[in-house]
Every structure is written in C-alpha cells, then in structure tokens.
C-alpha positions as CSV (number, residue, x, y, z in Angstrom):
1,M,19.0,57.3,79.4
2,K,21.7,54.9,78.3
3,R,19.2,52.0,78.2
4,P,16.9,53.6,75.8
5,L,19.8,54.8,73.6
6,F,21.0,51.1,73.7
7,Y,17.6,49.6,72.5
8,F,17.5,52.3,69.8
9,L,20.9,51.5,68.4
10,L,19.9,47.7,68.5
11,V,16.9,48.3,66.6
12,T,18.6,50.5,63.9
13,L,21.3,47.8,63.4
14,I,18.7,45.0,62.8
15,L,16.8,47.2,60.4
16,V,19.7,48.0,58.5
17,G,21.2,44.3,58.3
18,S,17.7,43.2,57.1
19,S,17.5,45.6,54.3
20,F,21.1,44.6,53.2
21,Y,20.1,40.9,53.2
22,L,16.9,41.5,51.2
23,L,18.7,43.6,48.6
24,H,21.4,41.1,48.3
25,K,18.8,38.3,47.8
26,K,17.1,39.9,45.1
27,D,20.4,40.1,43.2
28,I,20.7,36.4,43.0
29,K,19.7,34.8,39.8
30,T,17.6,31.8,39.4
31,P,18.7,29.6,36.5
32,D,16.4,29.7,33.5
33,S,16.1,25.9,33.3
34,Y,14.4,25.5,36.6
35,I,10.7,27.0,37.6
36,Q,8.6,26.5,40.6
37,N,5.8,24.1,40.0
38,K,2.7,26.1,40.5
39,N,0.5,23.3,40.2
40,T,1.5,21.6,43.4
41,D,2.2,22.5,47.0
42,S,5.3,20.3,47.2
43,G,7.6,23.3,46.0
44,K,9.8,20.8,44.0
45,E,11.7,22.2,41.1
46,I,11.1,20.8,37.6
47,N,13.6,20.9,34.7
48,T,11.7,22.8,31.9
49,E,13.8,21.3,29.0
50,T,12.6,17.8,30.1
51,S,9.1,19.0,30.5
52,E,9.0,20.5,27.1
53,K,10.6,17.3,25.5
54,S,7.9,15.2,27.4
55,R,5.1,17.3,26.0
56,K,6.6,17.1,22.4
57,Q,6.7,13.3,22.7
58,A,3.0,13.2,24.0
59,T,2.1,15.2,20.9
60,D,3.7,12.9,18.4
61,K,2.0,9.9,17.0
62,T,3.1,6.8,15.0
63,S,0.8,4.7,13.0
64,T,1.7,1.6,10.9
65,A,0.2,-0.5,8.4
66,T,1.0,-3.3,5.9
67,L,0.1,-3.5,2.2
68,S,0.2,-6.6,0.3
69,A,-0.1,-7.2,-3.7
70,I,-0.4,-10.3,-5.8
71,G,0.0,-10.6,-9.4
72,D,-2.3,-11.6,-12.3
73,I,-5.6,-13.7,-11.8
74,L,-6.0,-15.1,-15.3
75,I,-8.7,-17.7,-15.5
76,H,-8.3,-20.0,-18.3
77,D,-10.9,-22.7,-18.9
78,R,-8.3,-25.5,-17.7
79,V,-8.6,-23.4,-14.3
80,Y,-12.5,-22.9,-14.3
81,N,-13.5,-26.4,-15.4
82,P,-12.0,-28.3,-12.5
83,A,-13.6,-25.9,-10.2
84,H,-17.1,-26.7,-11.5
85,V,-19.0,-28.3,-8.7
86,A,-22.7,-28.4,-10.0
87,N,-25.6,-26.5,-11.8
88,G,-23.2,-23.7,-13.0
89,Q,-21.8,-23.1,-9.7
90,Y,-17.9,-22.9,-9.2
91,D,-15.6,-23.1,-6.2
92,F,-12.0,-21.9,-6.4
93,M,-11.3,-22.0,-2.8
94,P,-9.4,-25.2,-2.8
95,F,-6.8,-23.8,-5.4
96,L,-6.0,-20.8,-2.9
97,T,-6.2,-22.6,0.4
98,P,-2.3,-23.2,0.7
99,V,-1.7,-19.3,0.6
100,Q,-4.9,-18.0,2.1
101,S,-3.1,-17.3,5.5
102,Y,-0.4,-15.2,3.8
103,L,-3.0,-13.3,1.9
104,G,-4.7,-12.3,5.2
105,E,-1.4,-11.4,6.9
106,A,-1.3,-7.7,5.6
107,D,-3.7,-5.0,6.7
108,I,-4.7,-4.4,3.0
109,T,-4.1,-6.9,0.2
110,V,-4.5,-6.1,-3.7
111,A,-5.0,-8.5,-6.5
112,N,-4.8,-7.7,-10.2
113,Q,-8.0,-9.3,-11.6
114,E,-7.0,-9.7,-15.3
115,T,-10.2,-11.6,-16.4
116,M,-13.6,-10.1,-16.1
117,I,-15.8,-12.1,-13.8
118,G,-19.0,-11.6,-16.1
119,G,-20.4,-14.8,-15.0
120,V,-22.1,-17.8,-16.5
121,E,-25.2,-16.0,-17.7
122,I,-23.3,-14.5,-20.8
123,G,-21.2,-17.7,-21.2
124,L,-17.7,-18.3,-19.7
125,S,-14.7,-18.0,-22.3
126,T,-10.9,-18.6,-22.2
127,Y,-8.1,-17.0,-24.1
128,P,-8.0,-14.9,-26.1
129,S,-11.3,-13.4,-25.1
130,F,-11.8,-14.1,-21.5
131,N,-14.9,-14.3,-19.2
132,S,-14.7,-15.8,-15.8
133,P,-17.3,-17.2,-13.2
134,H,-18.3,-14.8,-10.3
135,E,-17.2,-17.2,-7.8
136,V,-13.4,-16.1,-8.6
137,G,-14.2,-13.0,-6.9
138,D,-15.8,-14.9,-4.2
139,A,-12.6,-16.9,-3.4
140,L,-10.5,-13.8,-3.4
141,K,-12.7,-12.0,-0.9
142,E,-12.6,-15.2,1.3
143,S,-8.9,-15.4,0.9
144,G,-8.3,-11.9,2.3
145,V,-8.0,-9.8,-0.8
146,D,-9.3,-6.3,0.0
147,L,-9.2,-4.5,-3.5
148,V,-8.9,-5.6,-7.0
149,T,-7.3,-3.7,-10.0
150,L,-9.4,-4.0,-13.4
151,A,-7.3,-2.0,-16.0
152,N,-5.7,-4.5,-18.2
153,N,-5.5,-5.7,-21.9
154,H,-8.4,-8.1,-21.3
155,T,-10.8,-5.5,-19.7
156,L,-12.8,-5.2,-23.0
157,D,-12.6,-8.8,-23.9
158,R,-16.3,-9.3,-23.7
159,G,-17.4,-5.8,-23.9
160,E,-19.5,-3.5,-21.7
161,E,-21.9,-6.4,-20.6
162,A,-19.2,-8.5,-19.0
163,I,-17.8,-5.3,-17.2
164,R,-21.2,-4.3,-15.8
165,N,-22.0,-8.0,-14.7
166,A,-18.4,-8.1,-13.0
167,I,-18.8,-4.9,-11.1
168,Q,-22.3,-5.6,-10.0
169,H,-20.9,-8.8,-8.3
170,W,-17.8,-7.1,-6.7
171,N,-20.3,-4.3,-5.3
172,K,-22.6,-7.3,-4.0
173,I,-19.6,-9.0,-2.1
174,G,-18.3,-5.6,-1.0
175,M,-15.1,-5.6,-3.1
176,P,-13.7,-2.2,-4.1
177,Y,-12.4,-2.1,-7.5
178,V,-10.1,0.4,-9.8
179,G,-9.3,0.8,-13.3
180,S,-12.8,-0.1,-15.0
181,Y,-16.2,1.5,-14.2
182,V,-19.8,1.8,-15.1
183,S,-20.1,5.4,-15.5
184,S,-18.4,8.9,-15.2
185,K,-19.6,9.2,-11.7
186,D,-18.2,5.9,-10.8
187,K,-14.8,6.7,-12.3
188,M,-14.8,10.1,-10.4
189,K,-14.9,8.5,-7.2
190,I,-11.2,7.7,-5.9
191,R,-11.3,4.6,-3.9
192,T,-9.5,5.0,-0.4
193,I,-9.0,2.5,2.3
194,E,-8.2,3.7,5.8
195,M,-6.3,1.2,8.1
196,N,-4.6,2.1,11.4
197,D,-5.0,5.9,10.8
198,I,-3.2,5.7,7.4
199,I,-5.3,6.5,4.3
200,F,-4.4,4.6,1.1
201,S,-5.8,5.7,-2.3
202,F,-5.7,3.5,-5.4
203,L,-5.5,4.0,-9.1
204,A,-4.9,1.7,-12.0
205,Y,-4.2,2.0,-15.7
206,T,-3.3,-0.3,-18.8
207,Y,-1.1,0.4,-21.9
208,G,-4.1,-0.8,-24.0
209,T,-7.0,-3.4,-24.6
210,N,-5.6,-5.7,-27.4
211,G,-6.8,-3.7,-30.3
212,I,-10.4,-3.3,-29.1
213,S,-11.4,0.3,-29.1
214,V,-12.6,2.0,-26.1
215,P,-16.0,3.7,-26.9
216,K,-15.4,7.4,-27.3
217,D,-18.5,8.2,-25.2
218,K,-17.6,5.7,-22.4
219,P,-13.9,6.3,-21.6
220,Y,-14.6,5.3,-18.2
221,L,-15.0,1.6,-19.1
222,V,-11.3,1.1,-18.8
223,N,-8.4,3.6,-17.7
224,L,-5.6,3.8,-20.3
225,I,-2.1,5.1,-19.3
226,D,-2.0,8.8,-20.2
227,M,0.4,10.7,-18.3
228,E,-1.2,14.0,-18.2
229,K,-4.3,12.6,-17.0
230,M,-2.4,10.2,-14.5
231,K,-0.8,13.3,-13.0
232,Q,-4.0,15.0,-12.5
233,E,-5.5,11.9,-10.7
234,I,-2.7,11.2,-8.6
235,L,-2.7,15.0,-7.3
236,E,-6.4,14.4,-6.5
237,A,-5.6,11.1,-4.8
238,K,-2.8,12.8,-2.8
239,E,-5.4,15.2,-1.5
240,L,-7.6,12.5,0.0
241,S,-4.8,10.1,1.4
242,D,-1.4,9.7,3.0
243,V,-0.3,6.9,0.4
244,V,-1.0,6.7,-3.2
245,V,-0.8,3.3,-4.7
246,V,-0.8,3.0,-8.6
247,S,-1.2,-0.2,-10.7
248,L,0.4,-0.2,-13.9
249,H,-0.6,-2.8,-16.8
250,F,2.7,-2.4,-18.8
251,G,5.7,-4.0,-20.2
252,Q,6.6,-6.9,-22.5
253,E,5.1,-10.3,-21.9
254,Y,7.4,-13.1,-20.7
255,Q,10.5,-10.8,-20.4
256,R,12.1,-11.2,-16.9
257,L,13.5,-7.6,-16.7
258,P,11.6,-4.4,-17.3
259,N,12.2,-2.5,-20.5
260,D,13.4,1.0,-20.7
261,E,9.8,2.3,-21.4
262,Q,8.6,0.7,-18.2
263,K,11.4,2.3,-16.2
264,K,10.6,5.7,-17.6
265,L,7.0,5.4,-17.1
266,A,7.6,4.2,-13.4
267,R,9.8,7.2,-12.8
268,Q,7.2,9.7,-14.1
269,T,4.5,8.1,-12.1
270,A,6.7,8.2,-9.0
271,N,7.6,12.0,-9.7
272,A,3.9,12.6,-10.2
273,G,3.3,11.5,-6.7
274,A,2.7,7.9,-6.5
275,D,4.2,6.2,-3.4
276,I,3.9,2.5,-4.4
277,I,3.7,1.2,-8.0
278,I,2.5,-2.2,-8.8
279,G,3.3,-3.6,-12.2
280,H,1.6,-6.3,-14.1
281,H,1.4,-7.7,-17.6
282,P,4.7,-9.5,-18.2
283,H,3.2,-12.7,-16.6
284,V,6.7,-13.5,-15.0
285,L,8.5,-12.0,-12.1
286,Q,10.4,-8.8,-12.7
287,P,12.7,-7.3,-9.8
288,M,11.7,-4.4,-7.4
289,E,13.5,-1.2,-6.6
290,W,13.4,2.3,-4.8
291,I,12.9,5.3,-7.2
292,E,14.5,8.5,-5.8
293,R,12.0,11.3,-6.7
294,A,12.7,15.1,-7.3
295,D,11.0,16.1,-4.3
296,G,13.5,14.2,-2.0
297,K,11.1,11.4,-1.1
298,R,11.4,7.8,-2.6
299,S,8.8,5.5,-4.3
300,F,8.6,1.7,-4.4
301,V,8.0,0.0,-7.5
302,A,7.6,-3.8,-8.2
303,Y,7.8,-4.0,-12.2
304,S,5.8,-7.3,-12.4
305,L,4.5,-9.7,-9.7
306,G,3.9,-12.5,-12.4
307,N,0.9,-14.8,-12.6
308,F,-0.4,-15.6,-9.2
309,F,-3.3,-18.0,-10.3
310,S,-3.7,-18.8,-13.9
311,G,-3.5,-21.6,-16.4
312,Q,-0.1,-20.6,-17.9
313,K,2.8,-22.9,-17.2
314,G,6.4,-23.3,-17.9
315,D,9.2,-20.7,-18.4
316,Y,8.5,-19.0,-15.1
317,K,4.9,-18.3,-16.1
318,D,3.7,-20.4,-13.2
319,I,5.7,-18.3,-10.6
320,G,4.2,-15.4,-9.0
321,G,4.4,-14.0,-5.5
322,I,2.9,-11.9,-2.5
323,L,4.6,-8.5,-1.9
324,Q,4.3,-7.0,1.3
325,I,5.5,-3.6,2.6
326,K,5.3,-1.6,5.6
327,V,3.9,2.0,5.8
328,E,4.7,4.1,8.7
329,K,3.1,7.6,9.4
330,V,4.7,9.9,12.1
331,E,2.5,13.0,12.9
332,V,4.6,15.8,14.5
333,N,2.9,19.0,15.7
334,G,0.1,18.5,13.1
335,E,2.4,17.5,10.2
336,S,2.5,14.1,8.8
337,I,5.7,12.2,7.5
338,V,5.0,8.9,5.7
339,K,7.9,6.4,5.1
340,L,8.0,3.1,3.2
341,N,10.2,0.4,4.5
342,N,10.8,-3.5,5.2
343,P,9.7,-4.9,1.7
344,S,9.2,-8.5,1.7
345,F,8.3,-11.3,-0.8
346,I,6.9,-14.8,-0.8
347,P,7.4,-16.6,-4.2
348,T,4.3,-18.6,-5.1
349,F,4.0,-21.7,-7.5
350,V,0.9,-22.9,-9.5
351,G,0.9,-26.7,-9.6
352,E,-0.3,-29.1,-12.2
353,D,-3.6,-29.0,-10.6
354,Y,-3.6,-25.2,-10.6
355,T,-3.2,-25.2,-6.9
356,V,-1.2,-22.1,-5.5
357,S,1.4,-22.8,-3.1
358,P,4.5,-21.1,-1.4
359,L,7.4,-21.8,-3.7
360,K,9.6,-22.6,-0.7
361,K,7.3,-25.5,0.2
362,V,7.0,-27.2,-3.2
363,A,9.0,-30.3,-3.5
364,G,11.6,-30.5,-6.2
365,K,11.7,-26.7,-6.7
366,E,14.7,-25.9,-4.2
367,A,16.9,-24.5,-7.1
368,V,14.1,-22.6,-8.5
369,Y,13.4,-21.1,-5.2
370,K,17.0,-19.9,-4.8
371,E,17.2,-18.5,-8.3
372,I,14.0,-16.5,-7.7
373,I,15.3,-15.0,-4.5
374,N,18.7,-13.8,-6.5
375,H,16.3,-12.5,-9.3
376,M,14.0,-10.4,-7.0
377,K,16.8,-9.2,-4.9
378,Q,19.3,-8.0,-7.5
379,W,18.1,-4.3,-7.4
380,L,16.8,-4.5,-3.7
381,P,19.3,-6.2,-1.6
382,E,17.4,-5.7,1.6
383,L,14.3,-7.5,0.0
384,N,13.3,-10.2,2.7
385,V,12.3,-13.3,0.6
386,H,10.3,-15.9,2.4
C-alpha cells in the first residue's frame, strides 16, 4: 500500500508544479518592440521600429533635375549677314560653339527668342522691326536649347505671317514654344516637359508690343501681362506639373537693377504659384533673389538675364549668361515636396565678331568678370558664379 501511495503523491506534485510554471510564464510580458518573424523558420526576433523605418524609406523617392535659362536672342542684320553661307542659307553655329557644352549641361534649357524667325521668304529685317532666318532656331536646337519663349515687345514686328512662319519652323524641328500661338487651341495647350519624373510647365508674357495693337479677334498671337489671366493660367499649369516656370518680358531697358514695378509683378507672379520666374527685356543683367511666398514656400526670380546673342554692344549690353538651378522632388507616402536649390550662373560675352563665349575666358575682361560676380550675387550671396 505504501508504494502506490508514494507514486500517487509524486504524480500530484509534478502536476501541481507544472501548472504553477505555466501560469507564471503566461504572466511574463513580451516587449512591444519585438515580434516573432512569422515568415521564416529561424525564430529570430526583429525590432519593429527599425522595420517600420526601413519600409518608410523604401516608399520615399527623391528625383532631381536641372533647369537652365539664357537671355535675349536678338538678331540684328550685323549678326545675320556674317552668318550667310550661300543661296539664302545661314549658319549660326560658329557663333555659339564656345558655349554649346554649357547649354547642353542642364536637363532642360530655355531661351528667350526675341526676334521672330519668319525666314527669308518674307524678307529679313533688323531693328526696329525684326525678322530673322529660320537657321537661328536650328542653331539653338543643335546647341541644346529645349524650349523658346516668344512673348516680347517684338513679337508683332512683322505681323501674323512672320509668327506663323516661325512657329511652323519651330514645329518642324521639334522645339516647344510659349507666349505666341497660331490659334486659340494652340494657346490653350500648356507646354510641359517631364525630366527625371519631374514635370515642368512653361508660360510667357510681355508688357507690350511697341505700340502695335494685338488683333482683338486674335489675342493668342501674343500673351500680354494681365495678372488675373496669369493667375488662372498658372493655376492650370500647377494642376499639370510639379514646377511652374514663368517668363516675364518686363522692366526698363538698359537699367541694371529692377524697378519697383518689376519687383511687385514678380511677387504677384510668385504668390500666384510660379516657382521660377525668368525676366527679360532690359538687355543687361539684373540680380537674382528668392521671393518668400504667402503659402510658406519660396520662388526664384532672375529679373533679367541680359543679351545672350545679339548685335548690341557696350554698356553691359554685350554681357548675358546661363542660369542653372536644381529642382528636387521628394515623394513621401504619396505626397510630393518640391525644393529649389543650388542656383548657379555663367556670365557670357558677345565678342566683336558676335561669337558668344564664357566671360571668364575672355582675355582683358578680368575686371568686368569680377564686377559681374558682385553684381549678380548682391541679393543672392549663395549664387555660384563660374
């Protein structure tokens, strides 16, 4: 009898001890920051905070693109006559060869084509009523320009025929244009360029057309500065793009600083949603700066990029440049944040033979180069001038 009783007591003790152990283990809390990896058989513990961070980084995406802009392409007879090769044909590439590599550096390059390239068939002409050879457009295309702006005070110099001839050639060579159009339908199509997953939209406007009236039934021939209309078009452009670039033909000719009207218009354009504002018309360089917007963002403005390729000489009219700015788009959880940074500038010089060269490389212009650096950096100390 004693042996069965002994075994009974032993089994009872084992069962009670096991129950106590299991109940105690159940009360032990596992830290929330650790979980069992159910996808593997290794049984390794994974820190969920690190895992969530890794997943977040995997969903974030950063894209970058660079935009360049150059000033006025203003083709006088003293520029196109030396470019004549034979039989009404012209070659402007020799004038641009020294800067070709710089123009092709950026992902997108924009030029202000101030004279209509209506071609020889309607007769070439110079100041004050310009008409230029088609080959000007060919040279810009070959040099790396990706889009031209056409809204300026010389848009209507030779009338609708020159505009239609010019746009026909821009279309032929595959060059997008803004600011002047051949129809209402043409005008309604906002031009965009996508580069590295960043979409840029482009608009252009001018203060006037040298007293030449815009036909009332053809307002599409040139975009005039009208803030209410501009606000609407900028809003439409924002719906289609990440970055809105607006070209403004404004200011006072040959003045090296923007006037109050320019500054006011630039602020209004920025607050309407323009991210980058490129100014033209003064024919000399004016400084650049950031504009703090009401929505907390900031826009970049170059008040005037001067003459890039023209027949004007002296008093800083033969100095222009190549602006470049970096655009960064960060996509986080389906939302995009766009930032502008690293503005840089290469001053250029039009020589006696009308060849365009980097100012830094022009012999005898060392003092002028230093002066231009200070001039362009005065409101933008971080501007990198080459």
